[in-house]
Backbone as CSV, one residue per row, in Angstrom:
resi,resn,N_x,N_y,N_z,CA_x,CA_y,CA_z,C_x,C_y,C_z
1,UNK,-1.850,28.482,18.883,-1.021,28.041,19.987,-0.485,26.639,19.689
2,UNK,0.780,26.446,19.891,1.420,25.155,19.626,1.279,24.275,20.856
3,UNK,0.896,23.036,20.615,0.757,22.094,21.728,2.131,21.658,22.214
4,UNK,2.246,21.383,23.496,3.516,20.842,23.984,3.773,19.465,23.374
5,UNK,5.021,19.107,23.319,5.403,17.832,22.705,4.719,16.668,23.409
6,UNK,4.558,16.734,24.725,3.945,15.629,25.455,2.490,15.423,25.040
7,UNK,1.775,16.501,24.700,0.382,16.374,24.266,0.297,15.745,22.882
8,UNK,1.233,16.101,22.004,1.236,15.526,20.658,1.690,14.079,20.676
9,UNK,2.561,13.707,21.614,3.097,12.348,21.660,1.990,11.326,21.896
10,UNK,1.014,11.657,22.727,-0.094,10.735,22.978,-0.899,10.491,21.719
11,UNK,-1.130,11.546,20.953,-1.869,11.411,19.709,-1.094,10.556,18.719
12,UNK,0.191,10.800,18.604,1.000,10.004,17.689,1.033,8.539,18.120
13,UNK,1.114,8.304,19.411,1.152,6.931,19.901,-0.149,6.214,19.549
14,UNK,-1.279,6.903,19.702,-2.561,6.294,19.354,-2.642,6.002,17.860
15,UNK,-2.152,6.936,17.047,-2.153,6.718,15.592,-1.254,5.553,15.218
16,UNK,-0.083,5.469,15.834,0.837,4.375,15.540,0.234,3.029,15.941
17,UNK,-0.410,2.995,17.098,-1.023,1.748,17.530,-2.182,1.350,16.617
18,UNK,-2.971,2.329,16.173,-4.062,2.034,15.237,-3.503,1.526,13.909
19,UNK,-2.425,2.141,13.424,-1.800,1.700,12.171,-1.225,0.294,12.343
20,UNK,-0.600,0.040,13.481,-0.048,-1.291,13.745,-1.155,-2.333,13.797
21,UNK,-2.270,-1.994,14.445,-3.400,-2.927,14.521,-3.957,-3.197,13.124
22,UNK,-4.078,-2.158,12.303,-4.576,-2.341,10.938,-3.633,-3.240,10.139
23,UNK,-2.321,-3.042,10.300,-1.352,-3.894,9.602,-1.449,-5.341,10.079
24,UNK,-1.667,-5.534,11.365,-1.801,-6.889,11.903,-3.055,-7.567,11.343
25,UNK,-4.155,-6.824,11.268,-5.395,-7.390,10.717,-5.211,-7.748,9.245
26,UNK,-4.583,-6.857,8.479,-4.363,-7.136,7.052,-3.447,-8.340,6.859
27,UNK,-2.441,-8.474,7.710,-1.553,-9.635,7.631,-2.322,-10.910,7.963
28,UNK,-3.190,-10.834,8.958,-4.038,-11.992,9.285,-4.941,-12.366,8.125
29,UNK,-5.490,-11.366,7.442,-6.320,-11.639,6.262,-5.507,-12.322,5.167
30,UNK,-4.274,-11.867,4.975,-3.421,-12.501,3.964,-3.178,-13.968,4.292
31,UNK,-2.839,-14.228,5.540,-2.560,-15.611,5.937,-3.807,-16.490,5.846
32,UNK,-4.953,-15.930,6.193,-6.204,-16.676,6.078,-6.541,-16.941,4.619
33,UNK,-6.348,-15.950,3.797,-6.675,-16.062,2.374,-5.840,-17.141,1.689
34,UNK,-4.588,-17.245,2.064,-3.703,-18.244,1.451,-4.163,-19.657,1.804
35,UNK,-4.682,-19.834,2.988,-5.070,-21.175,3.453,-6.470,-21.596,3.013
36,UNK,-7.216,-20.714,2.380,-8.564,-21.081,1.930,-8.477,-22.059,0.757
37,UNK,-9.247,-23.139,0.828,-9.226,-24.097,-0.287,-10.116,-23.613,-1.427
38,UNK,-9.799,-24.090,-2.605,-10.617,-23.848,-3.799,-10.832,-22.380,-4.125
39,UNK,-9.788,-21.589,-3.979,-9.861,-20.181,-4.379,-9.156,-20.067,-5.725
40,UNK,-9.807,-19.412,-6.670,-9.206,-19.246,-7.994,-7.880,-18.496,-7.865
41,UNK,-6.904,-18.936,-8.631,-5.558,-18.358,-8.537,-5.559,-16.860,-8.840
42,UNK,-6.271,-16.447,-9.871,-6.306,-15.017,-10.219,-6.959,-14.194,-9.118
43,UNK,-8.017,-14.716,-8.541,-8.688,-14.007,-7.450,-7.765,-13.909,-6.235
44,UNK,-7.037,-14.984,-5.946,-6.104,-14.987,-4.825,-5.000,-13.962,-5.035
45,UNK,-4.427,-13.945,-6.227,-3.356,-12.997,-6.523,-3.874,-11.564,-6.457
46,UNK,-5.047,-11.330,-7.014,-5.623,-9.977,-6.970,-5.865,-9.523,-5.536
47,UNK,-6.395,-10.399,-4.718,-6.663,-10.057,-3.323,-5.367,-9.788,-2.559
48,UNK,-4.351,-10.608,-2.803,-3.072,-10.412,-2.117,-2.399,-9.103,-2.537
49,UNK,-2.497,-8.770,-3.817,-1.928,-7.500,-4.282,-2.675,-6.322,-3.658
50,UNK,-3.986,-6.410,-3.596,-4.782,-5.355,-2.976,-4.422,-5.180,-1.504
51,UNK,-4.255,-6.288,-0.791,-3.856,-6.207,0.615,-2.455,-5.623,0.764
52,UNK,-1.539,-5.985,-0.120,-0.179,-5.447,-0.055,-0.164,-3.946,-0.321
53,UNK,-0.949,-3.505,-1.284,-1.026,-2.071,-1.571,-1.643,-1.330,-0.388
54,UNK,-2.643,-1.928,0.237,-3.254,-1.314,1.417,-2.243,-1.177,2.551
55,UNK,-1.458,-2.215,2.771,-0.441,-2.164,3.825,0.630,-1.131,3.506
56,UNK,1.044,-1.065,2.253,2.053,-0.079,1.862,1.531,1.346,2.049
57,UNK,0.246,1.552,1.776,-0.362,2.873,1.963,-0.370,3.261,3.434
58,UNK,-0.729,2.337,4.295,-0.736,2.622,5.734,0.673,2.952,6.211
59,UNK,1.647,2.176,5.779,3.030,2.428,6.178,3.490,3.796,5.686
60,UNK,3.182,4.120,4.430,3.586,5.416,3.888,2.935,6.575,4.599
61,UNK,1.650,6.458,4.874,0.926,7.570,5.494,1.327,7.796,6.944
62,UNK,1.463,6.736,7.715,1.677,6.908,9.145,3.142,6.806,9.570
63,UNK,3.850,5.777,9.119,5.214,5.587,9.585,6.223,6.437,8.804
64,UNK,5.906,6.781,7.557,6.770,7.682,6.787,6.268,9.119,6.870
65,UNK,5.211,9.335,7.628,4.651,10.669,7.904,4.180,11.404,6.656
66,UNK,3.810,10.692,5.612,3.317,11.356,4.407,1.928,11.953,4.611
67,UNK,1.240,11.512,5.619,-0.087,12.051,5.907,-0.016,13.546,6.218
68,UNK,1.087,13.981,6.789,1.215,15.374,7.209,2.001,16.226,6.219
69,UNK,2.390,15.637,5.105,3.167,16.373,4.111,2.264,17.100,3.128
70,UNK,2.882,17.967,2.343,2.138,18.707,1.327,1.805,17.779,0.161
71,UNK,0.909,18.243,-0.684,0.495,17.452,-1.852,1.683,17.184,-2.771
72,UNK,2.542,18.176,-2.950,3.705,18.008,-3.822,4.627,16.902,-3.302
73,UNK,4.823,16.850,-1.987,5.694,15.821,-1.410,5.080,14.433,-1.579
74,UNK,3.772,14.336,-1.416,3.108,13.041,-1.619,3.254,12.570,-3.059
75,UNK,3.148,13.504,-3.997,3.278,13.131,-5.409,4.687,12.679,-5.747
76,UNK,5.697,13.203,-5.053,7.063,12.743,-5.314,7.243,11.293,-4.914
77,UNK,6.393,10.801,-4.042,6.433,9.384,-3.666,5.523,8.568,-4.578
78,UNK,4.366,9.109,-4.908,3.370,8.370,-5.682,3.787,8.160,-7.136
79,UNK,4.314,9.173,-7.774,4.650,9.079,-9.202,5.665,7.973,-9.481
80,UNK,6.767,7.861,-8.734,7.686,6.743,-9.009,7.071,5.374,-8.752
81,UNK,6.101,5.305,-7.857,5.448,4.014,-7.615,4.571,3.590,-8.784
82,UNK,4.081,4.546,-9.554,3.255,4.230,-10.712,4.089,3.853,-11.939
83,UNK,5.340,4.252,-11.961,6.196,4.013,-13.125,6.322,2.528,-13.491
84,UNK,6.533,1.603,-12.554,6.627,0.185,-12.952,5.347,-0.337,-13.601
85,UNK,4.197,0.125,-13.144,2.938,-0.300,-13.754,2.825,0.169,-15.190
86,UNK,3.211,1.417,-15.432,3.181,1.959,-16.794,4.174,1.193,-17.668
87,UNK,5.341,0.919,-17.130,6.356,0.175,-17.864,5.862,-1.238,-18.182
88,UNK,5.208,-1.882,-17.220,4.673,-3.234,-17.453,3.624,-3.218,-18.551
89,UNK,2.748,-2.223,-18.541,1.733,-2.125,-19.603,2.391,-1.921,-20.967
90,UNK,3.452,-1.123,-21.018,4.161,-0.924,-22.282,4.788,-2.229,-22.770
91,UNK,5.359,-3.003,-21.854,5.958,-4.286,-22.235,4.902,-5.287,-22.696
92,UNK,3.754,-5.300,-22.033,2.675,-6.196,-22.440,2.166,-5.812,-23.822
93,UNK,2.009,-4.516,-24.061,1.553,-4.053,-25.373,2.577,-4.418,-26.453
94,UNK,3.847,-4.257,-26.144,4.895,-4.585,-27.110,4.905,-6.088,-27.407
95,UNK,4.805,-6.912,-26.384,4.809,-8.359,-26.590,3.577,-8.790,-27.388
96,UNK,2.430,-8.199,-27.092,1.215,-8.516,-27.849,1.363,-8.132,-29.308
97,UNK,1.928,-6.969,-29.555,2.119,-6.505,-30.928,3.052,-7.442,-31.684
98,UNK,4.119,-7.889,-31.033,5.066,-8.806,-31.684,4.425,-10.153,-31.983
99,UNK,3.551,-10.627,-31.084,2.894,-11.919,-31.323,1.872,-11.837,-32.444
100,UNK,1.220,-10.705,-32.591,0.192,-10.559,-33.627,0.753,-10.242,-34.999
101,UNK,2.029,-9.905,-35.081,2.639,-9.587,-36.366,2.800,-10.775,-37.221
């Protein structure tokens, strides 16, 4: 039996509010992390990247509705996101090889 739209709307509203709250908390963590004194630069950058990836995942799953899509549709979004990382590793390997020659 299919639920009426009004019954589903409440569930979606709760999910959206939970996602918004999670994004607000992650943003607060980012702002707090930046203001902490004596944090190693690499650790700060790693933490900020991790928080950004977490926020992007929440946005993709809830606001882009990827949570309800098939596995194939999720992979069409995930695979292009991995391409820059693979490309960066190839460039780093190439630069290292050129320096060691």
